[in-house]
C-alpha positions in Angstrom: 4.7 -8.8 31.4 8.3 -7.9 31.1 8.9 -10.6 28.7 7.3 -7.7 26.3 8.9 -5.1 27.9 12.3 -3.7 27.1 14.2 -3.7 29.8 16.0 0.2 29.1 13.7 2.8 27.4 15.0 6.3 26.8 11.8 8.8 26.0 11.8 11.6 23.7 9.9 14.7 24.3 7.4 12.7 21.2 7.1 9.8 23.6 5.8 12.1 26.6 3.9 14.4 24.2 2.2 11.5 22.0 1.0 10.3 25.2 2.3 6.7 25.0 2.2 4.0 27.5 5.9 4.4 28.3 5.1 2.5 31.5 3.9 -0.9 29.2 7.2 -0.9 27.0 9.4 -0.4 29.5 11.2 -1.6 32.9 13.4 0.8 33.5 12.7 4.7 32.0 14.9 7.1 31.3 15.7 10.6 29.9 17.5 13.8 29.9 16.8 16.9 31.4 16.7 19.1 28.6 13.5 16.9 27.4 12.1 18.6 30.7 12.4 21.6 29.9 10.8 20.8 26.1 7.7 20.0 27.9 5.4 23.1 28.4 1.5 22.5 28.3 0.0 21.3 30.9 -2.3 18.0 29.3 1.5 17.0 28.9 3.1 17.9 32.4 0.2 17.0 34.8 0.6 13.5 32.9 4.2 13.8 34.0 3.5 14.5 37.2 1.4 11.4 37.8 3.4 8.9 35.5 2.9 5.4 37.1 6.6 4.5 37.0 9.9 5.9 38.1 11.8 8.2 35.9 15.5 8.3 35.7 17.0 11.3 35.2 20.6 11.1 33.6 22.8 12.9 31.6 25.4 10.9 28.7 29.5 10.6 28.8 31.2 13.5 26.9 32.6 11.3 24.8 29.7 8.9 23.3 28.1 13.2 22.8 30.7 13.6 20.8 30.8 10.6 18.3 27.4 11.1 17.9 27.3 13.9 16.9 30.6 13.4 14.3 27.8 10.2 13.0 24.6 12.3 12.6 26.9 14.6 11.1 28.5 11.8 8.5 24.4 11.2 7.5 23.6 14.5 7.0 21.3 14.9 9.8 23.4 17.4 12.6 21.3 20.5 10.8 18.0 18.6 12.1 19.0 17.5 15.8 18.2 19.6 19.0 20.8 19.4 21.9 17.6 17.6 24.1 17.9 14.9 20.8 21.7 14.4 20.7 21.5 14.1 24.4 19.2 10.8 23.9 20.4 10.1 21.1 24.5 9.7 23.6 22.1 8.3 26.3 20.5 5.2 24.3 24.6 5.0 23.0 25.9 5.1 26.5 22.8 2.8 28.2 23.5 -0.1 25.0 27.3 -0.2 26.1 26.3 -0.8 29.8 24.4 -4.1 28.9 25.4 -4.9 25.9 28.7 -3.2 25.0 29.7 -0.7 21.9 31.0 -3.5 19.9 27.3 -4.4 18.1 27.3 -0.6 17.1 28.5 1.2 13.6 30.1 4.4 13.8 30.5 5.0 10.0 27.2 5.3 7.7 27.2 2.2 5.2 26.4 4.4 1.9 24.1 1.8 0.7 21.1 3.9 -2.0 18.4 1.6 -3.8 16.5 3.2 -6.1 13.4 2.0 -7.0 10.7 3.5 -9.3 6.8 3.0 -8.8 3.3 3.7 -10.5 2.7 6.0 -7.8 3.0 9.5 -6.7 5.9 9.2 -3.8 3.4 10.9 -1.6 0.7 8.9 -2.1 0.6 5.9 0.6 2.0 2.7 0.8 0.2 -0.9 2.2 -2.8 1.5 3.3 -4.7 -1.3 6.0 -8.3 -1.5 5.1 -7.5 -0.6 1.6 -7.0 -3.3 -1.6 -4.4 -2.0 -3.6 -4.0 -4.9 -6.8 -0.7 -5.6 -7.5 0.6 -5.3 -11.2 1.8 -8.5 -11.7 0.0 -11.6 -10.9 2.1 -14.2 -10.0 0.8 -17.7 -11.5 -0.2 -20.5 -9.4 0.8 -23.6 -8.6 -1.6 -25.4 -11.4 -0.7 -23.4 -13.9 2.0 -24.3 -16.2 4.0 -22.0 -16.8 4.1 -20.4 -20.5 8.2 -21.1 -21.8 10.3 -18.7 -21.7 11.2 -17.5 -25.0 6.9 -16.6 -25.1 6.8 -14.8 -21.8 7.6 -11.6 -22.1 7.4 -10.3 -26.0 3.4 -11.4 -26.2 2.3 -9.9 -22.9 4.4 -6.6 -23.1 3.2 -6.1 -26.8 -0.4 -6.6 -25.4 0.1 -4.3 -22.4 1.5 -1.6 -24.6 -1.0 -1.7 -27.4 -4.4 -2.1 -25.1 -5.9 0.8 -23.4 -5.5 -0.8 -20.2 -1.2 0.3 -20.4 -2.6 3.9 -19.5 -4.4 2.6 -16.4 -3.8 0.2 -13.9 -5.3 -3.3 -15.5 -8.1 -4.3 -14.0 -8.2 -7.8 -11.9 -10.0 -11.1 -13.7 -11.7 -12.7 -10.3 -13.1 -15.2 -12.4 -10.3 -18.0 -11.7 -10.2 -17.1 -8.7 -13.5 -18.0 -7.8 -13.8 -21.0 -9.9 -10.6 -22.4 -7.5 -13.0 -21.0 -4.4 -15.8 -23.2 -5.5 -14.4 -25.9 -6.0 -12.5 -25.7 -2.8 -15.5 -25.2 -0.7 -16.8 -28.6 -2.7 -14.4 -30.2 -1.7 -14.1 -29.0 2.1 -18.5 -29.7 2.0 -19.5 -33.3 2.5 -20.8 -35.5 -1.0 -24.6 -35.3 -0.1 -24.6 -31.4 0.7 -23.2 -30.7 -2.2 -25.8 -33.1 -4.1 -28.3 -30.8 -2.5 -26.7 -27.5 -3.7 -26.5 -28.9 -7.8 -29.9 -30.2 -7.0 -31.8 -27.0 -5.9 -30.7 -23.4 -7.6 -31.6 -21.5 -4.1 -29.1 -23.6 -2.2 -26.2 -22.7 -5.3 -27.4 -18.9 -5.5 -27.4 -19.0 -1.3 -23.3 -20.0 -1.6 -22.5 -17.4 -3.9 -23.7 -14.2 -1.7 -21.7 -16.7 1.1 -18.4 -16.7 -1.5 -19.4 -12.9 -2.6 -19.5 -12.2 1.7 -16.6 -13.9 2.6 -14.3 -12.0 -0.1 -15.8 -8.9 0.5 -15.0 -8.9 4.6 -11.1 -9.8 3.5 -10.1 -5.9 3.4 -12.3 -4.3 5.9 -10.9 -3.5 9.9 -12.5 -6.0 12.3 -12.1 -6.2 16.1 -10.5 -9.3 15.4 -7.7 -8.3 12.6 -7.3 -4.9 14.1 -3.6 -5.8 15.5 -2.6 -6.9 12.2 -3.7 -3.8 10.6 -2.0 -1.5 12.9 1.4 -3.4 12.7 0.6 -3.7 8.4 0.6 0.3 8.7 3.5 0.3 11.3 6.3 -2.2 9.4 6.5 -3.4 13.6 7.5 -6.1 14.8 4.9 -7.4 17.3 7.4 -7.8 20.8 10.7 -6.8 20.5 12.2 -10.0 22.5 15.6 -9.6 22.3 15.6 -5.9 22.7 17.7 -4.8 26.1 17.6 -1.0 25.2 15.1 0.7 22.6 14.4 4.6 22.1 10.5 6.0 22.0 11.1 9.0 20.1 8.3 10.0 17.2 10.9 12.5 15.7 12.4 11.0 11.9 16.1 12.6 12.0 17.1 10.9 15.5 15.0 6.9 14.4 17.7 7.7 11.2 20.1 7.7 13.8 19.4 5.9 15.8 18.7 2.7 13.0 21.8 3.4 11.1 23.9 2.7 13.8 22.2 -0.3 15.3 20.3 1.1 17.9 16.6 -0.3 18.2 13.4 2.7 18.1 10.8 1.8 19.5 7.3 2.6 18.4 5.4 4.8 20.2 3.3 1.8 20.9 6.0 0.1 22.1 6.6 -2.4 19.2 10.1 -2.3 17.4 10.4 -0.4 14.3 12.1 -2.0 10.9 12.1 0.9 8.5 12.2 4.9 9.1 9.8 6.2 6.0 10.1 10.5 5.7 11.0 12.6 2.7 13.4 14.4 1.5 14.4 16.7 -1.0 16.4 15.8 -4.3 17.2 18.1 -7.4 16.6 16.9 -10.4 18.9 19.3 -12.0 22.2 18.2 -10.2 20.8 14.6 -8.8 21.9 15.9 -5.2 19.6 15.6 -2.4 19.2 18.0 0.6 17.2 16.9 4.3 16.6 20.1 5.1 13.0 20.5 4.0 12.9 23.8 4.6 15.0 24.5 1.4 13.3 26.0 -1.6 16.6 26.2 -3.8 19.2 23.8 -4.2 21.7 23.8 -2.3 24.5 22.2 -4.7 23.7 24.1 -7.9 21.1 27.1 -6.6 18.6 26.3 -9.0 14.8 26.1 -8.2 14.5 21.9 -8.9 14.4 20.7 -5.7 11.2 17.8 -5.8 10.4 15.8 -2.4 11.1 12.2 -2.5 10.5 9.3 -0.1 13.2 7.5 1.8 13.0 4.6 3.8 15.9 3.6 5.4 15.7 0.1 6.8 17.0 -1.5 10.4 19.9 -1.8 8.0 21.1 2.0 7.9 20.4 1.1 4.1 18.4 3.7 1.9 16.2 3.5 -0.3 14.7 6.1 -2.6 10.9 5.5 -3.8 11.3 7.8 -6.8 7.8 7.7 -9.4 6.7 6.6 -12.8 4.0 9.4 -13.3 5.6 11.7 -15.2 2.9 14.4 -13.8 5.8 14.5 -10.8 7.9 16.3 -13.0 5.9 18.5 -15.0 7.4 21.6 -16.9 3.8 23.2 -16.8 3.5 26.5 -15.2 7.8 27.3 -15.4 7.8 29.4 -18.6 6.9 33.4 -17.7 8.2 35.8 -18.9 10.1 37.9 -16.2 9.7 41.1 -15.1 13.1 44.3 -15.3 14.4 44.1 -12.3 13.9 47.0 -10.2 16.7 49.0 -8.7 15.5 51.5 -5.6 15.5 51.2 -2.2 11.4 49.5 -2.3 11.9 47.5 -4.7 10.0 43.9 -5.1 11.6 41.6 -7.3 10.5 37.9 -8.0 12.8 35.7 -5.7 14.6 34.1 -8.1 18.2 32.3 -6.6 18.8 32.3 -2.6 21.5 35.1 -2.7 20.3 37.1 -3.7 20.3 40.9 -3.0 17.2 42.6 -1.5 17.1 46.0 -0.3 16.2 46.8 2.4 12.4 48.4 3.1 13.9 51.4 5.9 11.6 53.9 7.0 12.0 57.9 5.2 14.3 60.2 7.5 11.9 62.1 9.0 10.2 59.4 10.4 13.4 57.6 11.6 14.3 61.5 13.9 13.8 60.9 17.3 11.9 63.1 19.1 14.0 65.4 22.2 12.0 66.3 24.8 14.6 68.5 25.6 14.7 69.9 22.1 14.3 74.4 22.3 11.8 74.0 19.5 10.5 70.7 20.4 5.9 70.4 19.6 4.1 67.8 21.3 3.0 64.6 19.4 -0.1 65.6 20.1 0.5 68.9 18.5 -1.9 70.1 15.3 1.7 71.5 14.6 3.7 68.7 14.7 4.7 67.4 11.3 4.3 63.4 10.8 5.3 61.3 7.7 3.0 61.1 5.3 3.8 61.4 1.6 7.4 59.7 1.2 6.7 56.1 -0.5 8.1 54.3 3.1 4.5 56.3 4.1 2.5 55.0 1.5 4.0 51.2 1.3 2.8 51.6 5.0 6.8 50.1 6.5 6.6 50.6 10.3 9.7 50.2 12.3 9.1 48.3 15.7 12.3 48.4 16.8 12.4 52.5 16.1 9.0 52.8 17.8 7.1 53.9 15.1 4.3 54.4 13.7 1.0 55.4 15.5 0.8 54.3 19.6 -2.4 54.1 21.3 -2.9 56.7 24.2 -3.8 55.1 26.6 -1.3 51.2 26.5 -3.7 49.9 29.3 -7.3 50.2 27.2 -9.0 46.9 26.0 -8.5 46.5 22.3 -11.7 45.5 20.3 -10.8 41.9 19.6 -10.3 41.4 23.1 -14.0 42.3 23.9 -15.9 39.8 25.2 -19.1 39.3 22.7 -22.7 39.1 25.4 
């Protein structure tokens, strides 16, 4: 059991929240005090109190924390990392330094960006276990003779473009495969049985049915191939061999920094992650990218031209961007429409076109903002019929309330139960 377990494992908040079997993954489990402060929900706290292994609380060295912070700024992940995340990263570095030394770590990110275009949308899942996604180009088998290189490309391309199949994935032809399977089965079965099968047509039909059943079972998830399917979906190694220090985290920005530094990332099931997959925003006007997914406008050119692009970061730190060849991804439909003339004033409602667009402060009227001075000689109580209330101003018509000033009608009894909390009998 110890062979499959990693000697030193640092756990992030996501590892505790996802109820990962950390005792099966780690021989020694570490975390930082900030992570425990982040855990607030009752079930996770109960699991943490009854953790079947000892949890070591450690703080990383300040110099390593500074180095990790600088590295995350270089990779562009610093804005999406919290203080606890940086502490976890620094602790992983410290444990790596204590076990194998810091010689294997990189302190400069490798700016290797590979681009690939796929016929699918960038958000379409790749390599789904249990689903058959036919390959576009079929590799020739060993038995088949390859066509001469001069004639190989032109006829196939022209056929593909001239036919209707170019606009949709071509249907796989399975006749050759069925013939080969039948031949293979005929060779494997002994000669007497083949003669019997040839003599009786029923036997042949039964054999074909069996063949169909076998090919049908290929793409399904069964108890026997469940582990394999889980590995395929996670792109993971079966067991981390020779890995001394790992970090269990579900945060993509942290996985990105760990992989680019050369540290090991463990999945929640204890397997080793080879690739971190996520999405970034790329401007199709100026081609700059940003990892801040909350952006609406491009931080570089200021236009509303950001598109979501799938990226995968391999264990050597190279970034792979997956573009889509689907023309609908950059569809200009619905982007041309007449804009209303810009309105001025305190309560203008203009469309948000650029990020730094000035917007009016939706404030209360002067009458509504007047403080009630109870020692004023002309003081009128709020419940008096002669009390003046602001109901005619534009702000009152737009129902603008100022919570800080306590404007608007207050409840007479703040302890009274409101209707939404009444129990239904």
